[in-house]
N, C-alpha and C positions, 0 to 999 in steps of 0.2 A: 369697478370689478372686484369681486371678493378675493382675498388672499387664499390661494389654493392651500396653503399650510393650515390656515384657520379651518377651512372646509374639511381637510384631512383630519384635524385635530377632533372636530366634531363627530366625524365618522367613527374614529378610533374610539372616542369615548362611548358612542352608541354601542359599539362592538363589546366594550367592556361591560355595560349595562346588561346586554343580552347574555354575555358569558357568565355573569353573576346569577341571572335568572336561571339559566341552564345548570349551573352548579347546585343551586337551591333545589331544583327538581331532582337532581341525581341524589342528593343528600336525603331527600324525602323518600325516594324509591329505595335507597340503601337502608334507611331507618325501617321502613315498611317490611322489607325483606328479612332484616335482622330480627324484627319482632316476630315474624312467621317461624323462623327457625327456632327462636326461643320458646315460643308457644308449643310447637310440635315436641320439642325436648321435654318441656315440663309435662306436656300430655303423656309422654312415654314413661317418664318417672312416676306420675300418679298411677298409670294403669299397672305398671310393674308392681308397685307397691301393693295394689289391690290383689293382683294374682299371687304375690308371695304369701299374703295372709290367708289364701284360700287354696293352697297347694294341694290339698286332698282331692280336689274335684277336677277329673279329667276334662270335662267339658269346658271348664273355665279356662284351663291351660290351653286347650286346643283352640277355643275362640280367641284367646290373647295372641297365640301364635299366628293364626290368620290375620288378625288385626295388625299385629306388629309388621307383618310382611307388606301389607297395604300401606302402613304408616311410613316405613322405611322409603317406600317409593316416593311418598310425599315429601319426607325429609331430604332425600337426595335432590328433588326438583327444587326445593326451598334453597337448599345450600347452592345449587348451581345458580339460582335467581340472584342470591346474595353476592356471589362472586361476580357475576355479570354486573350487578349494581356497583359493586366496589370498583370494578374496572372502568365503567363509564364515569364514576366520580373521579377517578384519577385523571381520566381524559379531560374532563371538564376543568379540573384544577389546572391542568397544563395549558388548556385553551385560555383560561382566565389570566394566567401568568403571561402568556404570550401577548394577549390584548392588552394588558397593562404595560407591558415593555414596549409595545408599539406606541401607546400614548406618551409614555416618558420619553421615547426617542423624538416624536414629533414636537413635544413640549421643549426639548433640549435644542431642536433646530429653530424653533421659533424664538427661544431666549437667545440663542447665538445670533440669529439675524437681527434681532432688536439691539443687541450689544454692538454689533457691526455698524448698524445704522446710527446709533448714538455716537460711536467712535467717529464715523465719517462726518456726522454733523459737527462734532467737536473740532475735527480737523479744519473744516470749512469756516468755522467761527474763528478758530485761532489764525487761520490764513487771513481772514478779514481783519482781525486785530493787528496782525503783523503789518499788513498793507497800510491800515491806518496810521500805525506808528511810523513807517517810512515816509508816508506822505507829510506827517507833521514835522519830521526832521528836514525834510527838503524845503519846507517853507521857511 
């Protein structure tokens, strides 16, 4: 029969592996969201420079203002996506930490049980040596 702690250890290690994959996915989504925010900000900067160079033309300024209103909506959505991705990353980090702690706990239990078994075997061996010594003195 398989040792239940060894089985539990294997399951906990699988949970750590899954938590690592989940964290990697969260980090990827966070990087993508951050890149979107950065790209939108760079686009606003570029367009603002273009408009500033052609301030004499009303249609350019009006078109820019309309474009900027639409872009601000996109920027707000991108910022919200980034915030959500950051929160998911924090949660994934916490899950990974908890999973690692669970593995360490099971490892410690297995180590403690092995030490206790070794100590018990040592006591049995010492009792056998002591018994053999008593018998040799009795002869």
